N, C-alpha and C positions, 0 to 999 in steps of 0.2 A: 297457309292452306293452299293458296294459289300456286305456290311454288311446288308443293307436293303434287298437285294435279298436273303441272307441266312436266315434272320429272316422270310421272306415271305414264303420261301420254308418250314420252320419248323412250322410255325403258321397256314398255310392254311388248312391242312388236320385235320379235327376234330378227337378226340379220341373217342372210343366206351364207352359209359357209363356202369357202373356196373349194374344198374337197368334201366328198361325202354328201349325205343328205341332212336336212335340217327339218325337225318336226316343228310345225307351225302350232302356236298356242291357240287355245279356244277363243274365237272372236278376234283373232289378230288381223284378219284381213280388213276389218273396218278401221282399226287404228293405223294399219299400214297406209291405207288411202289418205289418212290425215297427215301422216309423217311425209308421204311422197309430195303432197301439195306444197310444202315448204322447201322442197328441193334441196340445194346444197346446204342450207342452214341446218338441216337435221341430218344429213347424210355425212357431213364432214365431222370427223372425231376431234379435230383441233377446236372446232366451235363448241362441241359438246363439252369439252374439258374446260374451256373458259366459262361456259354457262354454269357448270356444276361448281366451279370454284367461286363464281360470283354469287351463286345462291348460298354457299357455305359461309360467306362473310357475315351477313347479318345474323345468321342463326348462332354464330359463335359468341355473341354478347349475352346470351341468356343461359343460365346453367341448365335449364329444363330442355334445351335444344342441342346441348353439346354432343350427344351421341349422334344425331342427325348431321351435324356439322362435320363430324369424323368421317361418317359414311359418304357424304358428298365429297369430302376431300380425297378420300381413297378412290372413289369413282373418277374424280377428275384426273388423278394420277394414272389410273388404268387407261383412261381414254387418251391421255397424252402419249402414253407408251404405245398404245395401238396406232395412233396417228403417225408417230415417228416411223413405225414399221410399215407404213403405207396402207393400212386397212381403212375401210369405210363402210358405212351401213348400206346394205343392198336388200331390197325387198325380196321376199320369197314369192316367186311367180308360180301360180298353179299351172301345171301342164295339162293340156286337155287330154283326157283318157280316151285312147283309141280302142274301139271294140274290135276284137279279133274277127276277121272274115272267116266264114265257114270253110272256104277253099283253102285257107292257110293253115287251119287247125288240123286237117286230115293229112296225115303224113303217109309216106309210101308203106305198103304192107311189108311184113318181114319177108326177106328173101330166103332165109334158111329155116327149116322146120324146128319145132321146140326140141330140146335135148330129151333123149329117151334112154332108159337103162339098156344094157346090152341084152341081146336076144335070149341068152340062157336065163337071165334074171327075170325076164318077162314070162318065160315058160313056167318058172317056179312059182311066181305070183299067180298066174292063171290056174295052176294045179291046186295051190293052197285055197283060193277062193272057190273053186269048183268042188274041191274035195271034201 
């Protein structure tokens, strides 16, 4: 059960993607702080691969924990592949939201008048409304 808690602490906080945006999980910022405290031990995917493989070994001796062993083994392989590709865990940093200044939101007024129908079409409309 201690191993399960350790795996949950490591796996819950999502890593920031290289491209695009990453949605942060609910309450992730608290666990991100915990993961950041351990520094390279938790950021390096080689270390995570070895840790998952080491946790899978004792679980493989009991029939009731075989499924967990398989999952930890697969996770270890995925982390090893990611580490070989040069990936590592990066925290999702919250960008401070900038409030738009009132002067910046007001743009230049339009320089051209709005489009209007031709003059003869306007005369027909005025005649129909008044008639």
